[in-house]
VORO-769466 format. One record per residue (C-alpha): x, y, z; residue number from 0. Coordinates in nm, 4 decimals, padded with zeros to 6 digits. Layout:
<recs>
{xx->X yy->Y zz->Z resi->NUM}
...
</recs>
This chain:
<recs>
{xx->00.0000 yy->00.0000 zz->00.0000 resi->0}
{xx->00.1218 yy->00.3507 zz->-00.0840 resi->1}
{xx->00.1983 yy->00.4861 zz->00.2615 resi->2}
{xx->00.0307 yy->00.8234 zz->00.1942 resi->3}
{xx->-00.2604 yy->00.7333 zz->-00.0319 resi->4}
{xx->-00.5601 yy->00.5093 zz->00.0387 resi->5}
{xx->-00.9103 yy->00.4615 zz->-00.0889 resi->6}
{xx->-01.0705 yy->00.5239 zz->00.2504 resi->7}
{xx->-00.9488 yy->00.6841 zz->00.5723 resi->8}
{xx->-01.1347 yy->00.5839 zz->00.8901 resi->9}
{xx->-01.1197 yy->00.8173 zz->01.1900 resi->10}
{xx->-01.1531 yy->00.6497 zz->01.5304 resi->11}
{xx->-01.0172 yy->00.3281 zz->01.6780 resi->12}
{xx->-01.3256 yy->00.2195 zz->01.8677 resi->13}
{xx->-01.5317 yy->-00.0814 zz->01.7740 resi->14}
{xx->-01.7249 yy->00.0969 zz->01.4978 resi->15}
{xx->-01.4084 yy->00.2281 zz->01.3373 resi->16}
{xx->-01.2401 yy->-00.1119 zz->01.3543 resi->17}
{xx->-01.5473 yy->-00.2938 zz->01.2214 resi->18}
{xx->-01.5881 yy->-00.0421 zz->00.9401 resi->19}
{xx->-01.2222 yy->-00.0776 zz->00.8421 resi->20}
{xx->-01.2564 yy->-00.4561 zz->00.8422 resi->21}
{xx->-01.5667 yy->-00.4521 zz->00.6233 resi->22}
{xx->-01.4134 yy->-00.1990 zz->00.3842 resi->23}
{xx->-01.1073 yy->-00.4204 zz->00.3445 resi->24}
{xx->-01.3345 yy->-00.7175 zz->00.2768 resi->25}
{xx->-01.4697 yy->-00.5247 zz->-00.0202 resi->26}
{xx->-01.1206 yy->-00.4589 zz->-00.1504 resi->27}
{xx->-01.0781 yy->-00.0964 zz->-00.0425 resi->28}
{xx->-00.7279 yy->00.0142 zz->00.0503 resi->29}
{xx->-00.8037 yy->00.1387 zz->00.3994 resi->30}
{xx->-00.6181 yy->00.3128 zz->00.6803 resi->31}
{xx->-00.7522 yy->00.3715 zz->01.0307 resi->32}
{xx->-00.6339 yy->00.6615 zz->01.2461 resi->33}
{xx->-00.6619 yy->00.6653 zz->01.6263 resi->34}
{xx->-00.5186 yy->00.9453 zz->01.8364 resi->35}
{xx->-00.4570 yy->00.7166 zz->02.1333 resi->36}
{xx->-00.4844 yy->00.3367 zz->02.1349 resi->37}
{xx->-00.7457 yy->00.0926 zz->02.0079 resi->38}
{xx->-01.0525 yy->00.0913 zz->02.2388 resi->39}
{xx->-00.9261 yy->00.3910 zz->02.4386 resi->40}
{xx->-01.2456 yy->00.5951 zz->02.4020 resi->41}
{xx->-01.6129 yy->00.5224 zz->02.4546 resi->42}
{xx->-01.5960 yy->00.1623 zz->02.3280 resi->43}
{xx->-01.3455 yy->00.0456 zz->02.5874 resi->44}
{xx->-01.5185 yy->00.2431 zz->02.8620 resi->45}
{xx->-01.8680 yy->00.1094 zz->02.7959 resi->46}
{xx->-02.0763 yy->-00.1337 zz->02.9986 resi->47}
{xx->-02.0489 yy->-00.3688 zz->02.6977 resi->48}
{xx->-02.4040 yy->-00.4979 zz->02.7042 resi->49}
{xx->-02.5560 yy->-00.6979 zz->02.4182 resi->50}
{xx->-02.9278 yy->-00.7270 zz->02.3620 resi->51}
{xx->-03.2140 yy->-00.8123 zz->02.1359 resi->52}
{xx->-03.4453 yy->-00.5881 zz->02.3382 resi->53}
{xx->-03.5126 yy->-00.2681 zz->02.1477 resi->54}
{xx->-03.8354 yy->-00.0898 zz->02.0691 resi->55}
{xx->-03.8032 yy->00.0227 zz->01.7059 resi->56}
{xx->-03.8064 yy->-00.1998 zz->01.3996 resi->57}
{xx->-03.4701 yy->-00.0885 zz->01.2649 resi->58}
{xx->-03.2871 yy->-00.1411 zz->01.5936 resi->59}
{xx->-03.4501 yy->-00.4810 zz->01.6439 resi->60}
{xx->-03.3459 yy->-00.5948 zz->01.2953 resi->61}
{xx->-02.9940 yy->-00.4635 zz->01.3463 resi->62}
{xx->-02.9810 yy->-00.6282 zz->01.6893 resi->63}
{xx->-03.0830 yy->-00.9636 zz->01.5457 resi->64}
{xx->-02.7922 yy->-00.9472 zz->01.3026 resi->65}
{xx->-02.5535 yy->-00.8242 zz->01.5730 resi->66}
{xx->-02.6422 yy->-01.1004 zz->01.8164 resi->67}
{xx->-02.6080 yy->-01.3694 zz->01.5521 resi->68}
{xx->-02.2623 yy->-01.2398 zz->01.4600 resi->69}
{xx->-02.1368 yy->-01.1806 zz->01.8131 resi->70}
{xx->-02.2002 yy->-01.5348 zz->01.9302 resi->71}
{xx->-01.9346 yy->-01.6708 zz->01.6919 resi->72}
{xx->-01.7382 yy->-01.3561 zz->01.6117 resi->73}
{xx->-01.4104 yy->-01.4600 zz->01.7721 resi->74}
{xx->-01.3982 yy->-01.7759 zz->01.5641 resi->75}
{xx->-01.5174 yy->-01.5972 zz->01.2495 resi->76}
{xx->-01.2422 yy->-01.3339 zz->01.2816 resi->77}
{xx->-00.9765 yy->-01.5909 zz->01.3804 resi->78}
{xx->-00.9156 yy->-01.4056 zz->01.7057 resi->79}
{xx->-00.7182 yy->-01.6142 zz->01.9589 resi->80}
{xx->-00.8421 yy->-01.4301 zz->02.2683 resi->81}
{xx->-01.1687 yy->-01.4590 zz->02.4582 resi->82}
{xx->-01.4486 yy->-01.2174 zz->02.3685 resi->83}
{xx->-01.6253 yy->-01.3241 zz->02.6895 resi->84}
{xx->-01.9702 yy->-01.3507 zz->02.5361 resi->85}
{xx->-02.1901 yy->-01.4279 zz->02.8356 resi->86}
{xx->-02.5679 yy->-01.4728 zz->02.7821 resi->87}
{xx->-02.6679 yy->-01.3976 zz->03.1408 resi->88}
{xx->-02.9829 yy->-01.2167 zz->03.0210 resi->89}
{xx->-03.1218 yy->-00.8624 zz->03.0299 resi->90}
{xx->-03.4002 yy->-00.7630 zz->03.2690 resi->91}
{xx->-03.5815 yy->-00.4308 zz->03.2153 resi->92}
{xx->-03.7798 yy->-00.3392 zz->03.5274 resi->93}
{xx->-04.1024 yy->-00.1342 zz->03.5179 resi->94}
{xx->-04.2217 yy->00.0614 zz->03.8211 resi->95}
{xx->-04.5265 yy->00.2248 zz->03.6631 resi->96}
{xx->-04.8103 yy->00.1185 zz->03.4363 resi->97}
{xx->-04.6773 yy->00.3446 zz->03.1611 resi->98}
{xx->-04.3330 yy->00.1828 zz->03.1786 resi->99}
{xx->-04.4841 yy->-00.1658 zz->03.1758 resi->100}
{xx->-04.7033 yy->-00.0841 zz->02.8772 resi->101}
{xx->-04.3965 yy->00.0309 zz->02.6854 resi->102}
{xx->-04.2059 yy->-00.2866 zz->02.7703 resi->103}
{xx->-04.5050 yy->-00.4948 zz->02.6580 resi->104}
{xx->-04.5155 yy->-00.2997 zz->02.3328 resi->105}
{xx->-04.1410 yy->-00.3518 zz->02.2810 resi->106}
{xx->-04.1696 yy->-00.7273 zz->02.3353 resi->107}
{xx->-04.4656 yy->-00.7570 zz->02.0972 resi->108}
{xx->-04.2649 yy->-00.5880 zz->01.8237 resi->109}
{xx->-03.9580 yy->-00.8008 zz->01.8953 resi->110}
{xx->-04.1684 yy->-01.1173 zz->01.8761 resi->111}
{xx->-04.3410 yy->-01.0052 zz->01.5556 resi->112}
{xx->-04.0012 yy->-00.9471 zz->01.3930 resi->113}
{xx->-03.8721 yy->-01.2898 zz->01.4929 resi->114}
{xx->-03.7047 yy->-01.2390 zz->01.8302 resi->115}
{xx->-03.8713 yy->-01.5321 zz->02.0037 resi->116}
{xx->-03.6719 yy->-01.5189 zz->02.3273 resi->117}
{xx->-03.8150 yy->-01.1903 zz->02.4556 resi->118}
{xx->-04.1029 yy->-01.2092 zz->02.7031 resi->119}
{xx->-04.2828 yy->-01.0069 zz->02.9684 resi->120}
{xx->-04.2497 yy->-01.1217 zz->03.3303 resi->121}
{xx->-04.4703 yy->-01.0691 zz->03.6318 resi->122}
{xx->-04.3165 yy->-01.0158 zz->03.9753 resi->123}
{xx->-04.3063 yy->-01.3866 zz->04.0589 resi->124}
{xx->-04.1278 yy->-01.4577 zz->03.7319 resi->125}
{xx->-03.8827 yy->-01.1731 zz->03.8005 resi->126}
{xx->-03.7904 yy->-01.3456 zz->04.1254 resi->127}
{xx->-03.7282 yy->-01.6689 zz->03.9345 resi->128}
{xx->-03.4751 yy->-01.5155 zz->03.6930 resi->129}
{xx->-03.3219 yy->-01.2800 zz->03.9527 resi->130}
{xx->-03.3694 yy->-01.4340 zz->04.2988 resi->131}
{xx->-03.1527 yy->-01.1764 zz->04.4786 resi->132}
{xx->-03.3601 yy->-00.8754 zz->04.3689 resi->133}
{xx->-03.5768 yy->-00.6813 zz->04.6092 resi->134}
{xx->-03.8929 yy->-00.6605 zz->04.3980 resi->135}
{xx->-04.0693 yy->-00.3965 zz->04.6106 resi->136}
{xx->-04.2455 yy->-00.1510 zz->04.3816 resi->137}
{xx->-04.1883 yy->-00.3572 zz->04.0679 resi->138}
{xx->-04.4892 yy->-00.4144 zz->03.8427 resi->139}
{xx->-04.3251 yy->-00.6331 zz->03.5788 resi->140}
{xx->-04.0320 yy->-00.6598 zz->03.3440 resi->141}
{xx->-03.9152 yy->-00.7654 zz->03.0010 resi->142}
{xx->-03.6504 yy->-01.0343 zz->02.9709 resi->143}
{xx->-03.4410 yy->-01.2184 zz->02.7149 resi->144}
{xx->-03.1976 yy->-01.4844 zz->02.8336 resi->145}
{xx->-02.9763 yy->-01.4544 zz->02.5248 resi->146}
{xx->-02.8937 yy->-01.0898 zz->02.5968 resi->147}
{xx->-02.5729 yy->-01.0437 zz->02.7891 resi->148}
{xx->-02.2144 yy->-00.9239 zz->02.8020 resi->149}
{xx->-01.8987 yy->-00.9075 zz->02.5941 resi->150}
{xx->-01.5469 yy->-00.7784 zz->02.6632 resi->151}
{xx->-01.5309 yy->-00.4397 zz->02.4860 resi->152}
{xx->-01.1528 yy->-00.4385 zz->02.4537 resi->153}
{xx->-01.1132 yy->-00.7813 zz->02.2988 resi->154}
{xx->-01.4086 yy->-00.7051 zz->02.0701 resi->155}
{xx->-01.2211 yy->-00.4006 zz->01.9373 resi->156}
{xx->-00.8937 yy->-00.5927 zz->01.9132 resi->157}
{xx->-01.0611 yy->-00.8764 zz->01.7236 resi->158}
{xx->-01.1922 yy->-00.6408 zz->01.4555 resi->159}
{xx->-00.8640 yy->-00.4468 zz->01.4429 resi->160}
{xx->-00.6523 yy->-00.7606 zz->01.4048 resi->161}
{xx->-00.8851 yy->-00.8995 zz->01.1382 resi->162}
{xx->-00.8682 yy->-00.5676 zz->00.9528 resi->163}
{xx->-00.4871 yy->-00.5708 zz->00.9651 resi->164}
{xx->-00.4861 yy->-00.9262 zz->00.8307 resi->165}
{xx->-00.6744 yy->-00.7922 zz->00.5274 resi->166}
{xx->-00.4182 yy->-00.5162 zz->00.4715 resi->167}
{xx->-00.5605 yy->-00.2263 zz->00.6714 resi->168}
{xx->-00.2956 yy->00.0073 zz->00.8114 resi->169}
{xx->-00.3767 yy->00.1077 zz->01.1686 resi->170}
{xx->-00.2077 yy->00.4255 zz->01.2862 resi->171}
{xx->-00.2244 yy->00.4603 zz->01.6629 resi->172}
{xx->-00.1057 yy->00.7700 zz->01.8496 resi->173}
{xx->-00.1925 yy->00.9643 zz->01.5346 resi->174}
{xx->-00.4297 yy->01.2588 zz->01.5664 resi->175}
{xx->-00.6385 yy->01.3654 zz->01.2699 resi->176}
{xx->-00.6221 yy->01.7459 zz->01.2611 resi->177}
{xx->-00.8276 yy->01.8324 zz->00.9539 resi->178}
{xx->-00.9998 yy->01.7206 zz->00.6349 resi->179}
{xx->-00.8547 yy->01.7876 zz->00.2890 resi->180}
{xx->-01.1025 yy->01.8923 zz->00.0178 resi->181}
{xx->-01.0539 yy->01.9380 zz->-00.3556 resi->182}
{xx->-01.3057 yy->02.0340 zz->-00.6206 resi->183}
{xx->-01.5880 yy->02.0357 zz->-00.3701 resi->184}
{xx->-01.5343 yy->01.6893 zz->-00.2240 resi->185}
{xx->-01.3275 yy->01.5152 zz->00.0426 resi->186}
{xx->-00.9773 yy->01.4303 zz->-00.0742 resi->187}
{xx->-00.7956 yy->01.3160 zz->00.2399 resi->188}
{xx->-00.6957 yy->01.4051 zz->00.5933 resi->189}
{xx->-00.4380 yy->01.6055 zz->00.7792 resi->190}
{xx->-00.2708 yy->01.4330 zz->01.0738 resi->191}
{xx->-00.0030 yy->01.5321 zz->01.3202 resi->192}
{xx->00.2231 yy->01.2915 zz->01.1290 resi->193}
{xx->00.1513 yy->01.4150 zz->00.7801 resi->194}
{xx->-00.1226 yy->01.4271 zz->00.5178 resi->195}
{xx->-00.3015 yy->01.1330 zz->00.3573 resi->196}
{xx->-00.4880 yy->01.1293 zz->00.0284 resi->197}
{xx->-00.8183 yy->00.9418 zz->00.0377 resi->198}
{xx->-01.1197 yy->00.9177 zz->-00.1880 resi->199}
{xx->-01.3517 yy->00.8868 zz->00.1118 resi->200}
{xx->-01.3359 yy->00.9553 zz->00.4851 resi->201}
{xx->-01.5482 yy->00.7735 zz->00.7436 resi->202}
{xx->-01.5780 yy->00.9359 zz->01.0853 resi->203}
{xx->-01.6374 yy->00.6944 zz->01.3752 resi->204}
{xx->-01.5150 yy->00.9269 zz->01.6476 resi->205}
{xx->-01.8117 yy->00.9154 zz->01.8840 resi->206}
{xx->-01.8606 yy->01.2301 zz->02.0888 resi->207}
{xx->-01.5503 yy->01.3791 zz->01.9267 resi->208}
{xx->-01.7142 yy->01.3662 zz->01.5822 resi->209}
{xx->-01.8507 yy->01.7162 zz->01.6423 resi->210}
{xx->-01.5029 yy->01.8655 zz->01.5961 resi->211}
{xx->-01.4415 yy->01.6584 zz->01.2837 resi->212}
{xx->-01.7658 yy->01.7785 zz->01.1286 resi->213}
{xx->-01.6766 yy->02.1424 zz->01.1866 resi->214}
{xx->-01.3725 yy->02.1052 zz->00.9632 resi->215}
{xx->-01.6270 yy->02.0643 zz->00.6816 resi->216}
{xx->-01.8744 yy->02.3219 zz->00.8174 resi->217}
{xx->-02.1075 yy->02.0430 zz->00.9281 resi->218}
{xx->-02.2847 yy->02.0824 zz->01.2601 resi->219}
{xx->-02.3188 yy->01.7298 zz->01.3990 resi->220}
{xx->-02.5837 yy->01.7543 zz->01.6757 resi->221}
{xx->-02.4120 yy->01.5554 zz->01.9481 resi->222}
{xx->-02.3952 yy->01.6494 zz->02.3146 resi->223}
{xx->-02.1372 yy->01.4536 zz->02.5137 resi->224}
{xx->-02.2538 yy->01.3212 zz->02.8484 resi->225}
{xx->-01.9996 yy->01.1842 zz->03.0933 resi->226}
{xx->-02.0962 yy->00.8487 zz->03.2420 resi->227}
{xx->-01.9298 yy->00.6591 zz->03.5221 resi->228}
{xx->-01.9071 yy->00.2906 zz->03.6023 resi->229}
{xx->-01.7960 yy->00.1141 zz->03.9185 resi->230}
{xx->-01.6527 yy->-00.2355 zz->03.9488 resi->231}
{xx->-01.6609 yy->-00.4432 zz->04.2672 resi->232}
{xx->-01.4272 yy->-00.7128 zz->04.3852 resi->233}
{xx->-01.5096 yy->-01.0561 zz->04.2374 resi->234}
{xx->-01.7555 yy->-01.2779 zz->04.4202 resi->235}
{xx->-01.8967 yy->-01.6197 zz->04.3425 resi->236}
{xx->-02.1107 yy->-01.6221 zz->04.0290 resi->237}
{xx->-02.4798 yy->-01.6038 zz->04.1087 resi->238}
{xx->-02.7927 yy->-01.6275 zz->03.9000 resi->239}
{xx->-02.8460 yy->-01.2658 zz->03.8033 resi->240}
{xx->-02.9045 yy->-01.0930 zz->03.4675 resi->241}
{xx->-02.8143 yy->-00.7409 zz->03.3636 resi->242}
{xx->-03.0806 yy->-00.5340 zz->03.5420 resi->243}
{xx->-03.2009 yy->-00.1936 zz->03.4222 resi->244}
{xx->-03.4492 yy->00.0038 zz->03.6322 resi->245}
{xx->-03.6750 yy->00.2454 zz->03.4504 resi->246}
{xx->-03.7568 yy->00.4429 zz->03.7657 resi->247}
{xx->-03.4129 yy->00.5913 zz->03.8333 resi->248}
{xx->-03.1945 yy->00.4700 zz->03.5451 resi->249}
{xx->-02.9730 yy->00.2479 zz->03.7586 resi->250}
{xx->-02.8262 yy->-00.0705 zz->03.6149 resi->251}
{xx->-02.5931 yy->-00.3469 zz->03.7237 resi->252}
{xx->-02.4710 yy->-00.6882 zz->03.6182 resi->253}
{xx->-02.2231 yy->-00.9548 zz->03.7154 resi->254}
{xx->-01.9364 yy->-00.9938 zz->03.4719 resi->255}
{xx->-01.7888 yy->-01.3326 zz->03.3741 resi->256}
{xx->-01.5007 yy->-01.2881 zz->03.6207 resi->257}
{xx->-01.7417 yy->-01.2486 zz->03.9145 resi->258}
{xx->-01.7136 yy->-00.8723 zz->03.9558 resi->259}
{xx->-02.0264 yy->-00.6582 zz->03.9567 resi->260}
{xx->-02.0548 yy->-00.3562 zz->03.7284 resi->261}
{xx->-02.2771 yy->-00.0737 zz->03.8557 resi->262}
{xx->-02.3942 yy->00.2354 zz->03.6727 resi->263}
{xx->-02.6581 yy->00.5038 zz->03.6352 resi->264}
{xx->-02.8058 yy->00.5872 zz->03.2974 resi->265}
{xx->-02.8266 yy->00.9645 zz->03.3172 resi->266}
{xx->-02.5547 yy->01.2112 zz->03.4091 resi->267}
{xx->-02.5592 yy->01.5887 zz->03.4244 resi->268}
{xx->-02.1977 yy->01.6557 zz->03.3253 resi->269}
{xx->-02.1827 yy->01.7427 zz->02.9548 resi->270}
{xx->-01.8219 yy->01.6852 zz->02.8594 resi->271}
{xx->-01.5789 yy->01.4193 zz->02.7369 resi->272}
{xx->-01.3484 yy->01.4243 zz->03.0379 resi->273}
{xx->-01.2352 yy->01.1061 zz->03.2084 resi->274}
{xx->-01.2654 yy->01.2492 zz->03.5593 resi->275}
{xx->-01.4253 yy->01.0074 zz->03.8072 resi->276}
{xx->-01.6004 yy->01.1677 zz->04.1050 resi->277}
{xx->-01.6331 yy->01.0494 zz->04.4646 resi->278}
{xx->-01.9968 yy->01.1550 zz->04.4901 resi->279}
{xx->-02.0883 yy->00.9101 zz->04.2149 resi->280}
{xx->-02.0019 yy->00.6255 zz->04.4505 resi->281}
{xx->-02.2694 yy->00.7509 zz->04.6894 resi->282}
{xx->-02.5373 yy->00.8269 zz->04.4288 resi->283}
{xx->-02.5031 yy->00.4924 zz->04.2495 resi->284}
{xx->-02.4942 yy->00.2771 zz->04.5612 resi->285}
{xx->-02.7871 yy->00.4655 zz->04.7193 resi->286}
{xx->-02.9983 yy->00.3671 zz->04.4197 resi->287}
{xx->-02.8756 yy->00.0120 zz->04.3674 resi->288}
{xx->-02.8252 yy->-00.1370 zz->04.7154 resi->289}
{xx->-03.1935 yy->-00.1176 zz->04.8191 resi->290}
{xx->-03.2782 yy->-00.3103 zz->04.5031 resi->291}
{xx->-02.9901 yy->-00.5574 zz->04.5292 resi->292}
{xx->-02.9173 yy->-00.5860 zz->04.9030 resi->293}
{xx->-02.6876 yy->-00.8873 zz->04.8604 resi->294}
{xx->-02.4260 yy->-00.6444 zz->04.7262 resi->295}
{xx->-02.4018 yy->-00.4707 zz->05.0630 resi->296}
{xx->-02.0501 yy->-00.5006 zz->05.2016 resi->297}
{xx->-01.8856 yy->-00.5920 zz->04.8691 resi->298}
{xx->-01.5923 yy->-00.3591 zz->04.8073 resi->299}
{xx->-01.5666 yy->-00.1281 zz->04.5069 resi->300}
{xx->-01.2222 yy->-00.1632 zz->04.3522 resi->301}
{xx->-01.2349 yy->00.0458 zz->04.0342 resi->302}
{xx->-01.4225 yy->00.3336 zz->03.8802 resi->303}
{xx->-01.3931 yy->00.4976 zz->03.5396 resi->304}
{xx->-01.5734 yy->00.7331 zz->03.3037 resi->305}
{xx->-01.6548 yy->00.7532 zz->02.9360 resi->306}
{xx->-01.8773 yy->00.9794 zz->02.7272 resi->307}
{xx->-02.2117 yy->00.9002 zz->02.5709 resi->308}
{xx->-02.2537 yy->01.0746 zz->02.2337 resi->309}
{xx->-02.6154 yy->01.1897 zz->02.2682 resi->310}
{xx->-02.8189 yy->01.3183 zz->01.9755 resi->311}
{xx->-03.1509 yy->01.5052 zz->02.0147 resi->312}
{xx->-03.3459 yy->01.1794 zz->01.9650 resi->313}
{xx->-03.0840 yy->00.9534 zz->02.1270 resi->314}
{xx->-03.0392 yy->00.7672 zz->01.7991 resi->315}
{xx->-02.7314 yy->00.7288 zz->01.5821 resi->316}
{xx->-02.6297 yy->00.9273 zz->01.2749 resi->317}
{xx->-02.5274 yy->00.6862 zz->01.0011 resi->318}
{xx->-02.4393 yy->00.7316 zz->00.6355 resi->319}
{xx->-02.3355 yy->00.9977 zz->00.3839 resi->320}
{xx->-02.3382 yy->01.3692 zz->00.4560 resi->321}
{xx->-02.3744 yy->01.6877 zz->00.2479 resi->322}
{xx->-01.9928 yy->01.6853 zz->00.2159 resi->323}
{xx->-01.9307 yy->01.4509 zz->-00.0766 resi->324}
{xx->-01.7093 yy->01.1604 zz->00.0201 resi->325}
{xx->-01.7553 yy->01.2151 zz->00.3956 resi->326}
{xx->-01.9502 yy->00.9558 zz->00.5925 resi->327}
{xx->-02.0369 yy->00.9412 zz->00.9602 resi->328}
{xx->-02.1210 yy->00.6677 zz->01.2087 resi->329}
{xx->-02.1666 yy->00.8315 zz->01.5475 resi->330}
{xx->-02.4197 yy->00.9544 zz->01.8029 resi->331}
{xx->-02.5129 yy->00.6148 zz->01.9431 resi->332}
{xx->-02.6169 yy->00.7684 zz->02.2769 resi->333}
{xx->-02.4839 yy->00.4897 zz->02.4964 resi->334}
{xx->-02.5989 yy->00.1770 zz->02.3113 resi->335}
{xx->-02.3577 yy->00.1650 zz->02.0184 resi->336}
{xx->-02.0985 yy->-00.1009 zz->02.1010 resi->337}
{xx->-02.3275 yy->-00.3909 zz->02.0160 resi->338}
{xx->-02.4120 yy->-00.2430 zz->01.6737 resi->339}
{xx->-02.0578 yy->-00.2734 zz->01.5386 resi->340}
{xx->-02.1208 yy->-00.5890 zz->01.3298 resi->341}
{xx->-02.4230 yy->-00.4556 zz->01.1428 resi->342}
{xx->-02.3228 yy->-00.0919 zz->01.1072 resi->343}
{xx->-01.9613 yy->-00.1649 zz->01.0143 resi->344}
{xx->-02.1004 yy->-00.3674 zz->00.7241 resi->345}
{xx->-02.3497 yy->-00.0926 zz->00.6376 resi->346}
{xx->-02.0810 yy->00.1782 zz->00.6325 resi->347}
{xx->-01.8773 yy->-00.0272 zz->00.3863 resi->348}
{xx->-02.1899 yy->-00.0682 zz->00.1734 resi->349}
{xx->-02.2492 yy->00.3086 zz->00.1736 resi->350}
{xx->-01.8910 yy->00.3791 zz->00.0655 resi->351}
{xx->-01.9208 yy->00.1149 zz->-00.2072 resi->352}
{xx->-02.2379 yy->00.2729 zz->-00.3431 resi->353}
{xx->-02.4566 yy->-00.0193 zz->-00.2364 resi->354}
{xx->-02.7992 yy->-00.0177 zz->-00.0790 resi->355}
{xx->-02.7523 yy->-00.1117 zz->00.2892 resi->356}
{xx->-02.8689 yy->-00.4630 zz->00.3730 resi->357}
{xx->-03.0936 yy->-00.3116 zz->00.6418 resi->358}
{xx->-03.2629 yy->00.0223 zz->00.5778 resi->359}
{xx->-03.1092 yy->00.2832 zz->00.8095 resi->360}
{xx->-03.2466 yy->00.5897 zz->00.6314 resi->361}
{xx->-03.4104 yy->00.6999 zz->00.9562 resi->362}
{xx->-03.0573 yy->00.7554 zz->01.0929 resi->363}
{xx->-02.9719 yy->01.0040 zz->00.8159 resi->364}
{xx->-02.7829 yy->01.3221 zz->00.8994 resi->365}
{xx->-03.0551 yy->01.5439 zz->00.7478 resi->366}
{xx->-03.3363 yy->01.4267 zz->00.9788 resi->367}
{xx->-03.2625 yy->01.6937 zz->01.2382 resi->368}
{xx->-03.3020 yy->01.9788 zz->00.9918 resi->369}
{xx->-03.6080 yy->01.8049 zz->00.8475 resi->370}
{xx->-03.7646 yy->01.7749 zz->01.1928 resi->371}
{xx->-03.8020 yy->01.3979 zz->01.1650 resi->372}
{xx->-03.6605 yy->01.2834 zz->01.4960 resi->373}
{xx->-03.6747 yy->00.9121 zz->01.5629 resi->374}
{xx->-03.6810 yy->00.8043 zz->01.9266 resi->375}
{xx->-03.5810 yy->00.4641 zz->02.0667 resi->376}
{xx->-03.7937 yy->00.3765 zz->02.3724 resi->377}
{xx->-03.5613 yy->00.1002 zz->02.5027 resi->378}
{xx->-03.2710 yy->00.3103 zz->02.6258 resi->379}
{xx->-03.1432 yy->00.4293 zz->02.9620 resi->380}
</recs>
């Protein structure tokens, strides 16, 4: 490969960037990926790494079905020697009001209609059967799918990156993209702190940092970063407990394959991309979670970290071409993007290749905000 000229430059070394680079290389594009730090250093590696069928819009359900099918065998399919830690411990969405329960019932009906047979609505007794350590006070019901679960976000990124490299993709770590080159009204490459690269197309998979990239082309990408924090406990013996998400206060927690518990809260007030972890978060998260999961009382917290959500006005992604010819974006996943890497990486390669995407994602188009056609996903925290 000419070291300064490629067909496609991909910005961002998270799971979407790595998947996109892999799928582009599969189609024969000479591809280079640029990451200012290391692979999985941003939102991907800092995520809760949940996987689920349970969404409430047709497009996300169809994408999720493809994702889940791929993720179950992805390590083998990509010839990755490490462990992706796919763990189908289940996902349990808890309703505390009639309105919340009605929405969960609606979500499950749509999932079932579209072929997701494992999703079902539970009453309180059934909640206690799948999560015997929960305090079910105040719970009216839940939705559940046993095949939902967990994956290791780092090894998922590494698997796609290594598979992309095996197909000839050049991965440039510790390389900051500093601008976009344009010629004759279209994208022609990128500026980096290590020199310029010619490229016929540029794909931005930079998460919350995509806003800055868009401004180089006078594109206002409507993303608001929101700093989220996660805590990890010491490992304890594995118990029967799914990922639990509470619709009353946005708290969530799960046990990871190594026995540790991961605890989080789905809404934060700090609107930045900093990695600062605060002491008061320890109090606010545990005050919400311990009454609901009293068995965790006394278990020590050993780690805490932060990572930004990339929130759009409708909390849905922005996927596809833009008004800047040759510039494509895959960003704005608003906290649920990691699991969409298999489907959307393929779709981005299809866009660049001039193909019709195998699943219609036109509702994620960049222009929907100006057109006033927001598209909300009800199954998000």
